[in-house]
C-alpha positions in Angstrom: 95.3 -76.0 -50.1 94.5 -78.0 -53.2 93.6 -76.4 -56.5 91.3 -77.5 -59.3 90.3 -75.9 -62.6 86.6 -75.3 -63.4 86.8 -78.1 -65.9 88.3 -80.5 -63.2 85.5 -79.4 -60.8 82.9 -80.3 -63.5 84.3 -83.7 -64.2 85.5 -84.7 -60.7 83.0 -83.0 -58.4 82.4 -86.1 -56.2 86.1 -86.6 -55.6 86.7 -82.9 -54.8 83.8 -82.9 -52.4 85.3 -85.9 -50.7 88.5 -83.9 -50.1 86.5 -81.0 -48.6 84.5 -83.4 -46.5 87.7 -84.7 -45.0 89.0 -81.2 -44.1 90.8 -80.1 -47.3 90.2 -76.6 -48.8 90.1 -76.4 -52.6 90.8 -73.3 -54.7 88.8 -73.3 -58.0 90.5 -71.5 -60.9 89.2 -70.4 -64.3 91.7 -69.2 -66.9 94.4 -69.2 -64.2 92.5 -66.9 -61.8 91.0 -68.1 -58.5 87.3 -67.6 -58.7 86.1 -69.6 -55.6 87.2 -71.6 -52.6 85.5 -74.6 -51.2 86.1 -74.9 -47.5 85.0 -77.6 -45.1 82.2 -76.7 -42.7 82.3 -77.3 -39.0 79.3 -78.1 -37.0 78.1 -75.1 -35.0 76.3 -75.3 -31.7 73.5 -73.1 -30.4 72.1 -70.3 -32.5 75.3 -68.4 -33.4 74.8 -67.1 -36.9 77.5 -65.4 -38.9 76.6 -62.7 -41.4 75.5 -64.3 -44.6 75.2 -67.8 -43.3 72.1 -70.0 -42.9 71.7 -72.7 -40.2 69.8 -75.9 -40.6 70.0 -78.7 -38.0 73.1 -77.1 -36.5 75.1 -77.0 -39.8 76.0 -73.9 -41.7 74.6 -73.9 -45.3 75.4 -71.8 -48.3 78.8 -70.6 -47.4 80.7 -70.3 -50.7 83.4 -67.6 -50.7 84.0 -65.9 -54.0 87.4 -64.3 -54.6 
């Protein structure tokens, strides 16, 4: 898993999202503490819905995991 600071996320968002899009998870740290993880989404089929997730056109939306 890659890590990035909040500052790096702000300045390199597009590159970090490219990593996530290609299957890499990224830990976001602020002041040395993990505050969030960006994880790649997988296409889901049918109407299976996990608690706290929202589906649109077969893709899960809004799935940010806070540490």
